[in-house]
Each structure stands twice: as C-alpha cells, then as structure tokens.
C-alpha positions in Angstrom: -67.5 4.4 -77.0 -68.7 4.4 -73.7 -69.4 1.4 -70.7 -72.9 1.5 -71.3 -73.1 1.4 -73.8 -70.8 -1.6 -74.0 -73.1 -3.2 -71.1 -75.6 -2.8 -73.2 -74.2 -4.4 -76.3 -73.6 -7.3 -74.6 -76.9 -8.3 -72.7 -77.8 -7.5 -76.5 -75.4 -10.5 -77.9 -76.4 -12.9 -74.9 -80.0 -11.9 -74.9 -79.0 -13.4 -79.3 -77.3 -16.5 -78.5 -79.1 -17.6 -75.3 -81.9 -16.3 -75.5 -85.3 -17.7 -73.7 -82.8 -19.5 -72.2 -81.3 -16.9 -69.8 -84.4 -16.1 -68.2 -85.2 -19.2 -67.2 -82.0 -19.2 -65.8 -82.0 -16.1 -64.1 -85.8 -17.6 -62.9 -84.4 -20.1 -61.4 -81.3 -18.6 -59.8 -83.6 -16.0 -57.7 -85.6 -19.4 -56.2 -82.8 -21.0 -56.1 -80.9 -17.4 -53.7 -84.3 -17.4 -51.8 -84.9 -20.9 -50.6 -81.2 -20.7 -49.6 -81.7 -17.9 -47.7 -84.7 -19.3 -46.6 -83.1 -22.5 -45.2 -79.9 -20.1 -43.8 -82.4 -18.0 -41.8 -85.0 -20.9 -40.5 -81.5 -23.0 -39.0 -80.1 -19.6 -37.8 -83.4 -19.7 -36.3 -83.1 -22.7 -35.2 -79.7 -22.7 -34.0 -80.5 -19.9 -31.5 -83.4 -22.0 -29.6 -81.0 -25.0 -29.4 -78.7 -22.9 -27.6 -81.1 -20.4 -26.0 -82.7 -24.5 -24.2 -79.0 -25.4 -23.2 -77.9 -23.0 -21.8 -81.6 -23.0 -19.6 -80.9 -26.5 -18.7 -77.3 -26.7 -17.2 -78.4 -22.8 -15.6 -81.4 -25.4 -14.3 -78.4 -27.6 -13.9 -76.2 -25.9 -12.2 -79.0 -24.6 -9.2 -79.3 -28.5 -9.2 -75.7 -28.5 -8.1 -75.5 -25.9 -5.9 -78.7 -27.0 -3.5 -76.7 -30.9 -3.4 -73.8 -29.4 -2.6 -75.2 -27.2 -0.4 -77.1 -30.1 1.4 -74.4 -32.2 1.6 -71.8 -29.3 3.6 -74.9 -29.0 6.0 -74.5 -32.7 7.2 -70.7 -33.2 6.8 -71.0 -29.7 9.0 -74.2 -32.3 11.1 -71.1 -35.2 11.2 -68.1 -33.1 12.3 -69.7 -31.7 15.1 -71.5 -35.1 16.1 -67.9 -36.4 16.0 -66.3 -34.1 18.1 -68.8 -33.9 21.0 -67.9 -37.5 20.1 -63.9 -36.9 20.6 -65.3 -34.1 23.8 -67.0 -37.2 25.8 -64.3 -39.4 25.3 -61.7 -36.5 26.5 -63.7 -36.2 28.9 -64.0 -40.0 30.3 -60.9 -40.3 30.3 -59.8 -37.8 32.4 -62.8 -38.4 34.6 -61.2 -41.9 34.8 -58.0 -40.1 35.4 -59.3 -38.7 38.6 -61.0 -41.8 39.6 -57.6 -43.6 39.0 -55.7 -40.9 41.4 -58.7 -41.2 44.5 -57.7 -44.8 44.7 -54.4 -44.4 44.7 -54.5 -41.5 47.3 
C-alpha cells in the first residue's frame, strides 16, 4: 500500500469519526489563524510607528540639547573674557599704584 493510499484511508476514517465537526473546527482554526495573523501585522505596524515617533522625538531633543549647550558655551566664553578683562584691569591698577608708590618714595 502506498503512502498516498494510507493518507486517503486515514482521511476517510477521520471523516467518519468526526464528520461535520472536523470541517467546522478546520474553518474555525482558519478564521482564528487569519485573525491572529492580522493582529500580528497590526501590532508590527503599531510598533514600527511608535519606534519612528520615538526616534524622531529623540533626534529633536538631541538638537535642542546641542543648541542649549552651544548657547551656554558662548555665555561661558563671554563671562571668561569679562573675567580676564577684570583681572587685567586689576593688574594694571596694581602696576599703576606701584609706579605711584615708587615716585612718592623717590
């Protein structure tokens, strides 16, 4: 007996035993499988959309952070120049006072 004949006989026995119920189960399983596949695809799309939104948000936040850092660097540079000028002015004043003291002592 060939394998194909065995399968055919097995299908005939299953049909006799389970009859219409088996066809209903097959139909229900096919519907269930279709529903699961659709929901899986919907979830994949939703996840992909969420990933892209999150990625865009992170890029936007990164740009804003870089902008703030640049502004703070400029402010820090300006304050540093101001402080250096203040120290230079003190040094110049000290030198002038020293020269005056030398002239007074002379």
